Each structure stands twice: as C-alpha cells, then as structure tokens.
DOSE-243426 format. One record per residue: y negated, z negated, x negated of N, C-alpha, C in turn. Coordinates in steps of 0.2 Angstrom, whole numbers, padded with zeros to 4 digits, always signed. Example, Ala and Ser with C-alpha at 12.3 -4.5 7.8 and 13.67 -1.06 7.14 Angstrom:
2
+0028-0039-0066+0022-0039-0062+0016-0039-0066 +0011-0035-0064+0005-0036-0068+0000-0039-0064 
% end
This chain:
205
-0237+0494+0222-0230+0494+0220-0228+0500+0218 -0230+0506+0221-0228+0513+0219-0231+0514+0212 -0237+0511+0210-0240+0512+0204-0235+0509+0198 -0233+0503+0200-0228+0499+0195-0222+0503+0194 -0219+0506+0200-0213+0509+0199-0214+0516+0195 -0219+0519+0197-0221+0526+0193-0222+0524+0186 -0226+0519+0184-0227+0517+0177-0220+0515+0173 -0216+0512+0177-0209+0510+0174-0205+0516+0172 -0206+0521+0177-0202+0528+0176-0205+0531+0171 -0211+0532+0170-0214+0535+0165-0213+0532+0158 -0213+0525+0158-0211+0522+0151-0204+0523+0149 -0200+0523+0154-0193+0524+0153-0191+0531+0151 -0195+0536+0154-0194+0543+0152-0197+0544+0145 -0202+0541+0143-0205+0542+0137-0200+0539+0131 -0197+0533+0133-0193+0530+0128-0187+0534+0127 -0184+0537+0132-0178+0542+0132-0180+0548+0128 -0186+0551+0129-0188+0557+0125-0189+0555+0118 -0192+0549+0116-0193+0547+0109-0186+0546+0106 -0181+0543+0110-0174+0542+0107-0171+0549+0106 -0171+0554+0110-0168+0560+0109-0172+0564+0104 -0178+0563+0103-0182+0567+0098-0180+0564+0091 -0179+0557+0091-0177+0554+0084-0170+0556+0082 -0165+0556+0087-0158+0559+0086-0158+0566+0084 -0163+0570+0087-0163+0577+0085-0165+0578+0078 -0170+0574+0076-0173+0574+0069-0167+0572+0064 -0164+0566+0066-0158+0564+0062-0153+0569+0061 -0151+0572+0067-0146+0578+0066-0148+0583+0062 -0154+0585+0063-0157+0591+0059-0157+0589+0051 -0159+0583+0050-0159+0580+0043-0152+0580+0040 -0147+0578+0044-0140+0578+0041-0137+0585+0040 -0139+0590+0045-0137+0597+0044-0140+0600+0037 -0146+0598+0036-0150+0601+0030-0147+0598+0024 -0145+0591+0024-0142+0588+0018-0135+0591+0017 -0131+0592+0023-0125+0595+0022-0125+0602+0018 -0130+0606+0021-0130+0613+0018-0133+0613+0011 -0137+0609+0010-0140+0608+0003-0134+0606-0002 -0130+0601+0000-0124+0599-0004-0119+0605-0005 -0118+0609+0001-0113+0614+0001-0115+0620-0004 -0122+0621-0004-0124+0626-0008-0123+0624-0015 -0125+0618-0017-0124+0615-0023-0117+0615-0026 -0113+0613-0021-0105+0613-0022-0103+0620-0024 -0105+0625-0020-0102+0632-0021-0105+0635-0028 -0110+0632-0031-0112+0634-0037-0110+0630-0043 -0106+0625-0041-0103+0621-0047-0098+0624-0051 -0098+0624-0057-0093+0627-0061-0087+0623-0062 -0082+0627-0064-0075+0624-0065-0075+0618-0069 -0072+0613-0068-0072+0607-0072-0064+0605-0073 -0063+0601-0078-0056+0599-0080-0053+0594-0074 -0047+0595-0073-0043+0591-0068-0039+0585-0071 -0041+0583-0077-0038+0578-0081-0037+0571-0078 -0042+0570-0074-0042+0563-0071-0039+0563-0064 -0036+0568-0062-0032+0568-0055-0026+0563-0055 -0025+0560-0050-0020+0555-0049-0014+0558-0046 -0010+0562-0051-0004+0565-0048+0001+0560-0046 +0005+0562-0041+0010+0558-0039+0017+0561-0041 +0020+0557-0045+0026+0559-0049+0032+0558-0044 +0037+0563-0043+0043+0562-0039+0049+0562-0044 +0053+0557-0044+0059+0557-0047+0065+0557-0042 +0069+0562-0043+0074+0563-0038+0079+0557-0038 +0079+0553-0043+0084+0548-0044+0081+0542-0039 +0075+0542-0037+0073+0537-0032+0074+0538-0025 +0077+0544-0024+0078+0546-0017+0086+0546-0015 +0088+0545-0009+0095+0545-0007+0098+0552-0006 +0098+0555-0012+0100+0562-0011+0107+0564-0009 +0111+0558-0009+0119+0559-0008+0120+0557-0001 +0115+0554+0003+0117+0552+0010+0115+0557+0015 +0119+0557+0021+0118+0561+0027+0119+0568+0025 +0124+0570+0021+0125+0577+0018+0127+0581+0024 +0130+0578+0029+0132+0582+0035+0127+0584+0040 +0121+0582+0039+0116+0583+0044+0111+0588+0041 +0110+0594+0044+0106+0599+0041+0099+0597+0040 +0096+0593+0045+0089+0591+0044+0088+0587+0038 +0093+0583+0037+0092+0578+0031+0092+0583+0025 +0096+0588+0025+0097+0592+0019+0090+0596+0018 +0087+0598+0024+0080+0601+0023+0075+0596+0020 +0075+0590+0022+0071+0585+0018+0072+0584+0011 +0078+0584+0009+0080+0584+0002+0077+0590-0002 +0078+0596+0001+0076+0602-0002+0068+0602-0003 +0065+0599+0002+0057+0599+0002+0055+0594-0004 +0059+0588-0004+0057+0583-0010+0058+0586-0016 +0064+0590-0017+0066+0593-0023+0061+0598-0025 +0058+0602-0020+0053+0607-0022+0046+0604-0024 +0045+0598-0020+0038+0595-0022+0039+0591-0029 +0045+0590-0031+0045+0586-0037+0043+0591-0043 +0043+0597-0042+0041+0602-0047+0034+0605-0046 +0030+0602-0041+0024+0604-0040+0019+0599-0041 +0012+0600-0042+0007+0595-0042+0006+0592-0035 +0006+0586-0034+0005+0582-0028-0001+0577-0029 -0006+0578-0025-0012+0573-0026-0015+0572-0019 -0016+0565-0018-0019+0563-0011-0026+0563-0011 -0029+0568-0007-0036+0569-0006-0038+0567+0001 -0035+0562+0004-0036+0560+0011-0043+0557+0011 -0047+0560+0016-0054+0557+0017-0059+0560+0012 -0057+0565+0008-0062+0568+0003-0063+0575+0006 -0069+0577+0007-0071+0583+0010-0071+0589+0004 -0070+0595+0006-0070+0600+0002-0076+0601-0002 -0082+0599+0001-0088+0599-0002-0088+0594-0008 -0086+0588-0007-0085+0583-0012-0081+0585-0018 -0075+0589-0016-0070+0591-0021-0074+0596-0026 -0077+0601-0022-0081+0606-0026-0086+0603-0031 -0090+0598-0028-0095+0595-0033-0092+0591-0038 -0086+0589-0037-0083+0585-0042-0079+0589-0048 -0076+0594-0045-0071+0598-0049-0073+0605-0050 -0078+0607-0046-0080+0614-0047-0077+0619-0041 -0081+0623-0039-0079+0628-0033-0073+0632-0035 -0073+0634-0041-0067+0639-0043-0060+0635-0042 -0060+0628-0042-0054+0624-0042-0052+0623-0034 -0056+0624-0029-0055+0622-0023-0048+0624-0020 -0046+0630-0021-0040+0633-0018-0034+0629-0021 -0035+0628-0027-0029+0624-0031-0029+0617-0028 -0035+0614-0028-0035+0607-0025-0032+0606-0018 -0034+0611-0014-0032+0611-0007-0024+0611-0007 -0021+0615-0011-0014+0616-0012-0011+0610-0014 -0014+0606-0018-0011+0599-0021-0011+0594-0015 -0017+0595-0011-0017+0590-0005-0012+0592+0001 -0011+0599+0001-0006+0601+0006+0001+0599+0004 +0002+0599-0002+0009+0596-0005+0009+0589-0003 +0004+0585-0004+0004+0578-0002+0005+0577+0005 +0002+0580+0010+0003+0580+0017+0010+0581+0019 +0013+0586+0016+0020+0588+0017+0025+0582+0014 +0023+0579+0009+0027+0574+0006+0027+0568+0010 +0021+0565+0013+0022+0559+0017+0024+0560+0024 +0024+0566+0026+0027+0568+0033+0034+0568+0032 +0037+0571+0027+0044+0572+0025+0047+0565+0024 +0043+0561+0020+0046+0554+0019+0047+0550+0025 +0042+0551+0030+0042+0547+0036+0048+0549+0040 +0049+0556+0041+0054+0558+0045+0061+0557+0042 +0061+0557+0036+0068+0556+0032+0069+0548+0033 +0064+0544+0032+0065+0537+0032+0068+0535+0039 +0065+0538+0044+0067+0536+0051+0074+0538+0053 +0076+0544+0050+0083+0546+0051+0088+0542+0047 +0086+0539+0041+0090+0535+0038+0090+0528+0041 +0085+0526+0044+0085+0519+0048+0089+0520+0054 +0089+0525+0057+0093+0526+0064+0100+0527+0062 +0102+0529+0056+0109+0530+0054+0111+0523+0051 +0107+0518+0050+0109+0512+0048+0108+0511+0040 +0105+0515+0037+0103+0514+0030+0096+0511+0029 +0096+0505+0031+0090+0501+0031+0086+0501+0025 +0090+0498+0020+0087+0497+0013+0084+0504+0010 +0088+0509+0011+0085+0516+0008+0079+0518+0012 +0079+0517+0019+0073+0519+0022+0067+0514+0020 +0068+0508+0019+0063+0504+0017+0060+0506+0010 +0064+0507+0006+0062+0509-0001+0058+0516-0001 +0060+0520+0004+0056+0527+0004+0049+0525+0008 +0049+0521+0013+0043+0519+0016+0038+0516+0011 +0041+0511+0007+0037+0508+0002+0034+0512-0003 +0038+0517-0005+0035+0522-0010+0029+0526-0007 +0030+0528+0000+0025+0532+0003+0018+0528+0004 +0019+0521+0005+0013+0517+0006+0010+0516-0001 +0014+0516-0006+0011+0516-0013+0007+0522-0015 +0008+0527-0012+0004+0533-0013-0003+0533-0009 -0004+0529-0004-0010+0528+0000-0009+0532+0006 -0003+0533+0009-0002+0537+0015-0006+0534+0021 -0008+0538+0026-0011+0536+0032-0007+0538+0038 -0001+0539+0037+0004+0540+0042+0006+0534+0046 +0003+0532+0052+0003+0526+0055+0011+0524+0056 +0015+0529+0058+0022+0528+0059+0026+0525+0053 +0023+0526+0047+0026+0523+0041+0025+0516+0041 +0019+0514+0042+0018+0507+0042+0021+0503+0048 +0022+0506+0054+0025+0503+0060+0032+0502+0058 +0036+0507+0056+0043+0506+0054+0044+0501+0049 +0040+0501+0043+0041+0497+0038+0040+0490+0040 +0035+0488+0044+0034+0482+0047+0040+0479+0051 +0043+0484+0055+0049+0483+0059+0054+0481+0055 +0055+0484+0049+0061+0483+0044+0060+0476+0041 +0054+0474+0039+0052+0468+0036+0054+0462+0041 +0052+0463+0047+0054+0458+0052+0061+0457+0053 +0065+0463+0054+0072+0463+0055+0076+0460+0049 +0073+0461+0043+0076+0458+0037+0073+0451+0035 +0070+0448+0040+0067+0441+0039+0063+0441+0033 +0059+0446+0032+0054+0445+0026+0047+0447+0029 +0045+0443+0034+0038+0445+0037+0032+0444+0033 +0033+0440+0027+0028+0439+0023+0026+0445+0019 +0030+0450+0019+0029+0456+0015+0024+0461+0019 +0023+0459+0026+0018+0463+0030+0011+0461+0027 +0010+0455+0024+0004+0453+0022+0002+0457+0015 +0007+0460+0012+0006+0464+0006+0003+0471+0007 +0004+0473+0014+0002+0479+0016-0006+0480+0018 -0009+0474+0019-0016+0474+0021-0020+0477+0016 -0020+0475+0009-0025+0477+0005-0024+0485+0004 -0018+0488+0005-0017+0495+0005-0021+0498+0011 -0019+0495+0017-0022+0498+0023-0030+0497+0023 -0033+0492+0021-0040+0491+0021-0043+0495+0016 -0040+0498+0011-0043+0502+0006-0043+0510+0008 -0039+0511+0014-0038+0518+0015-0044+0522+0017 -0045+0528+0014-0051+0532+0016-0049+0537+0021 -0048+0534+0027-0045+0538+0033-0047+0536+0039 -0048+0541+0044-0049+0539+0051-0044+0535+0054 -0038+0534+0051-0032+0530+0054-0033+0523+0051 -0037+0521+0047-0037+0515+0044-0037+0509+0049 -0042+0509+0054-0042+0504+0059-0035+0503+0063 -0033+0509+0064-0026+0509+0068-0021+0506+0064 -0020+0508+0058-0015+0505+0054-0016+0497+0053 -0022+0495+0052-0023+0488+0051-0021+0484+0058 -0023+0487+0063-0021+0485+0070-0013+0484+0070 -0009+0489+0068-0002+0489+0068+0000+0483+0064 -0003+0482+0058-0001+0476+0054-0002+0470+0057 -0007+0469+0061-0009+0463+0064-0004+0462+0070 -0002+0467+0074+0002+0466+0079+0009+0464+0076 +0011+0467+0071+0017+0465+0068+0017+0458+0065 +0012+0456+0063+0011+0449+0061+0012+0444+0067 +0009+0446+0072+0009+0442+0078+0016+0442+0081 +0020+0447+0081+0026+0447+0084+0031+0443+0079 +0030+0443+0073+0034+0439+0068+0033+0432+0069 +0027+0430+0071+0025+0423+0072+0028+0420+0078 
% end
C-alpha cells in the first residue's frame, strides 16, 4: 500500500513539475516575443496618420445652453469645446507597441495624446449625461450617450444609463441595437457591458 501511495505522490509531483516547466517556457517565450516586438517597434520610422478614425465634435450637437447655473455643467461644456478643436481618436485595447509598429515610434507621444483626449471625452459625456438625466433632460442625456456609444466607448455606466432610458421611454427594442457595438469592443470591459445589456433586456421583459 505504501508503495502505491509513494508512486502516486511521485507521479503527481512529476506532473506538477512538468506543468510548471511548461508554463515557465511559455512565459519565457511570451516575454521574448514581447521584447522582440518592442525593439522592432522602437525602430519603426514615422508613418502617415491619414487613416486615423478621428472623432469630430460639433458643438451644435450638445446642449450647450442647458444647466447654465451649475458650475460643473459649465466645466463639461468647456471641456467639450476644447476637445472640439483637438484631434480625438479611440485607441482602446491597442498597445503602445502596436501603435509604434503601425505608425512609427516618433508618433507615439502624439498618438497617446489623441487617446487621452478620447478618454477625457467619453468620461465627460458620461458625467454630463448623468447630470442632464438627473435634472430631467432625458432626451438630451440619451442623445449624448448614443453619441458616446457610436465612438466605441467602453464606459460601462454609459451603457447602463442608456438602457435605463430606453426602458423608461418604452423603447426596449433599442437595447438590441447596442449588442453589435458591445460585442465588437476591444476592451477588458466588453463582457461586463454585454452582461449589462442582457440584464437590461431581462428587466424589460
């Protein structure tokens, strides 16, 4: 009996050792691949930015005349106004290494600033839309949230509030139109957002 137990322990230990060794090799290979790509990316020359999907902001599309007596709302308006004059691009889910390989290492600081502009945009739209919703401007909030979704935002609160508005306005069928956008998101939040839509669908039913 002791022999059988010892043999089982040895076999189990060997299996664990092989598993750890395999994982170590995989991790090592992944690190080597990353650094090879990073070295290649850092030596990539500047490339044209003609194919960037710039997000255009027209101030006419935003409720710039509402909530004038609320300082925070005025801050949101100033942010949107500033962003309307700057390049805004959604690079969510795209690493700096990939950006350098695609557009050249000399462009990376510029591209990062475009992405930071986008992050500021979707966060501002979410906060402003929530404020409008709370103040009773439901249609204005909905239009702002729909615009944010059209840019590929991965701010989960945007989808949650938009679904809430669709249900409150008795248009739950519009929730179904959000699935293709959510399922195409290149973001760690993708599954969470899909789950939000599913829960909104169930509550509507």
